[in-house]
N, C-alpha and C positions, 0 to 999 in steps of 0.2 A: 434375389430381386435385382432388376435392372431397368434402365430407361427404355421405354418402348421404341421400336424401330431404330435401333442403333446402339453403339457402345455408350456407357455413362459419360465418357469424356466428350463425345459428340453432342449428347443431350445438354451437357453443362454449358456448351458453347452457344446454344440456341438463345435468341433474345428472350429475356424475361425469366429464364430458367432459375438462376439463383434467387431472384426476387420471389418466386413462387415456392421453391424448394425449401429454403432456409426457414422462413416463418412457419411453414407446415411442420418442419422437423422439430421445432422447439415448442410449438403450441398444439396440444392435443385437441383443442377445439376446432382446429382447421382440418379440412378434408385432405386425404391423400392426393398429392399432385397428380394430375392426369398423365404426366409423362412417366410416372413410375408404374411399372406393370410387372406381373409375374411372368415366368417363361412362356406360359400358354397365352399371354396377351391380356389376361384379365387383371382387374385392379388388385394390387398387392396390399390391401389394407392391413391384414394381420402382420405380415412381414414388416411393413413400414412402421407399424405401431411398436413392434419389438425393437426395431432399430432406433426409433425416436426415443423410446424409454431408455435404451442403453446410453445414448448420447447425453440425455438429460442427467441421468444418474452419474455419469462420468464427470460432468461439469459440476454437479453438486459436491461430489467427492473432492474435486480440485479446490473448490471454495472452502470446504471443511478443513482441508489440509493447510490452506493458507491462513485461515482465521479461526484457530482452535479456541482462543480465549473468547472470541465473540460467540462461538457456538456454545461454550460452557456457560456463558452468562444467560443466553436465551433458552438453552435446552435444545436437544437435537431436533425434536419435532418442529419447533418454531423456526429454527435455523433453516432446516431443509425446505420448509414452506416458503420462507422469505427468499432463499436462494433460487427456488424454482421461478418465482415471479421475476427476479432479477435476470435470470437466463432468458426468459421470454422477451424482456425489454432490451437486453444488451447481449446479443450473441457474440461468441469469440471471434477475434480477427487474426489471431496468431495460432499456428499449430503447436506452440509450446504451452502446455497447460499451466505452468507456473506464472505465465504472463497474464492469465485470465484473472479477472477480479479487480482490476485497477479502479473501475467505476463502482465497485460494490459499496465502499463507505458512503459515497454520495447517494446511492440508492437507499441505504439504510437511513440516512438523514431524512429522506422523503417518505419512507415507508410508513404507512398509516399506523400499523400495529406496533411500531417501535418508538412511537412518540413519547411513551411513558419512560423511556430510557434515553434521554437526550445526549448522554455521554457515549452511547454505544457506537455511533459513527466515528468518533475520535479514537476509541479503542481499536476499531477496525483499521483506521488510518495508521496507527502505530504498528499494527500487525503487518500491514502492507509495506510500510517502510522497513520493518524488520526483514521481510522476505527480500526486498530489493537490495538491502545492505548485504544480505547473505550471498546474493548472486552478483554483487558488484565486482568490478575488476580488482585485481590485486595491486597494491601499491605500498611503498614504505610510508610510515607515518613520520611527521615532523618531530625530530628529537628536541627535547626541552632546551638543550644548550644552544640550538640554532637561534632562538629568540634572544638569548643572553648575549650573543655575539653582535647584535645590531647596535649601532651607535645611538645614544639617546636622541640626538638631533634628527635621526632618520626614522625613529620609531613610528611617528604619526603617519608617515607616508607609505609604510610597507603594506603589501597586499598578500593575503593568505590564499593559497591554492587548496581547495577542498580535497579531502580524501574521497575517492569514488564511492565509498560506502556511507558517507555521512548524510544524515537526514535530520531535520527538525520538524516536529509536529507540535503546533501550538493549540491549546485547547482551553475553553472557558470552564472546563469541568476537571475533576481529579482523575483524568483519563490514565495517567501513568500508574497511579495507585491501583486503579481497577484492573488495568492490563496486567500488572505484576501479580496481583492476587489471583488472577484467573488463568495465567499462562501455564502453571504447573498442575499437578494432580492432587496437591494437598487440600485440606479443608479451607474454605474461605470464610473468614469471620466478618463481623460487621465493620464496614469501612467508615471511619469517622471523618476523614478528610473531605472538606467541601470546597476548598479553594481551587482556583484555576491552576493547571499544571501544564508544563511543556516538556516534551520528550526530546532528548538528544540520542540519536541512534547512530552507533559507530561499529566498526569492526577492526579494532587495532591489531588483532592477531587472527586467530582462526574462529573466534567466537563473536557473535553479534552481541553488543551490550546496549542496554537502554538505561539512560539516566534521567532523573528529573532535574530540571534547571531552575535555578533561583530566579526571582523576578528581575527583569532587565537583562539577564544573561541570554534569554531566548532571542530578544530583539538584537542584542549585540552580536551574537553568533550568526543570526540570520543575515545581518548586514555584512558580516565578513564573508559568508557563503555566497552572497550576492555580488561580491567583488569590491565592496567599499573599503577604502584604506582604514587602517587600524584606528587612527585618530577620529575619523568621522563616525565609525561604528561605536567607539567609546562614548562619544557625545550623544549619539542616538539612544544608546542604552540608558545613559544618565537622565536624559530628557524624558524618556518614557517612564522611568522608575527612579525616583530620587534616592532610594536605598540600594541601588545597583552597586555591587561590589566588583570592580574591574579586576582586581588582583585574583579574587576567587574564581571569576569567570575564565581568566586566562589559565589558571591552574587546572581547572576542569577540562578545558578544551585540549590542553597538552596531554593530560593524563588519559583522556578518552581517545586520543589519536584522531581528532576531527579534521586535521589538515595534513597535507603531504609535503608542502614546501612554502617558502616565502619568497617574495620578490619585491623589488623597489618599484613603486608606482612611477609611471612616466610623466 
């Protein structure tokens, strides 16, 4: 299959070519672009349909690899149908397949047939954060003794530099429990948790880790990740959640390797 009257690269440079080619490539309801022809100059419908199917299948497989828990929850047939609609709405913009699917959780949140699973989008967000943490740059984690060396008078003003792999996903649903139950291959029992959960995703060594954060800790750590000084972040966590345990939150963030360094605020 080739573009009529010239090399594919030449056709791709013609005005309007990408705008006509890409939508037709991802949507079987659209006709074969007029610029696509077989060697004898006739329309290449069959060849284009094969190519179109291969591209769509490859993108579905990329989403399935990135969101295994989401697919396990919905079932493969439901997931593949949902992924197909997402692909038509949001074509890839990067040649790296692992980059594809950043908008998939937002699509799930809007997807008509997923409304009975309101927590599904947040599970997908945790999976996307897991993948991003896996591919994040390497960096040493902040050792626990580094914080102990800070003078008490300076503690409120220090700023924590995030580890490149650290992510926080806040959810109004028990998304961490649902994610953890469906990430593996074992049987999934009845999930009794109904409270909101937030996930801390880190990669302190070679393995990505997902932790459920206590109330207030998610707000506190999100503030630190946003560059807020330690004292301000602690006040924000306490204001948001009166039962917020600062000491426990600090212990978790150090154990998880959420930060790479500390510095004194200017």
